[in-house]
Steps between C-alpha positions, in 0.01 A plus 500: 500500500702540819417310820126556543347450845190724493239619255647851526846362404348323200316810381810720548706258287239480220526705181421860589202524263326214680555612860175702524304207350653254743446731798133537405461125439662421836246727673207352308602144589559592864149652513339202324684248721512672840574177691788404270866512593731687262778261394781468251495155346683383189655851481153648453276699736177332596225469758463176693195372688471164667837384371423575134613797294166640384635776274840615382637759264811565300665754274688418182675719245185586298204401717374397843304197604242411764505130589204320655338156503406357159136485612502877556630562146240264353215658699586851379631426148232714335578800721872461437439495125256793521772703674730426204744303714677173426464203730687176548380208708613671821560865420394824339757728340464878493705814447493868580320558169239236577473459879285234663173649633469514881168315497657217304792478745254460788293240318805296403646515851174398663443218250855378550454501879179296462669255260791447738265427790653775713 
């Protein structure tokens, strides 16, 4: 991706099919983390509170990812599985065919904030 300095730059440079997903996810995270600062860190958009990145997201060639604290993933593993999504220790992958539910985004963001102590 070209030089990315804002979330809007990141979304504009993402694969076209994922731009609506990323725009929606950005809004959901901003609403769930209203005190957070929007940042670009490690070439990825994220939301920082109290010095810690609480949530971040990324687009790849075939999927997108939401990245949060490992404790948030563990706390909501059953809901992630029930939504038919795949999780790693720190992230949940999703696509335009299988988007991440808004309620799950909020729960993961809030749990990540709590885990980070922000």
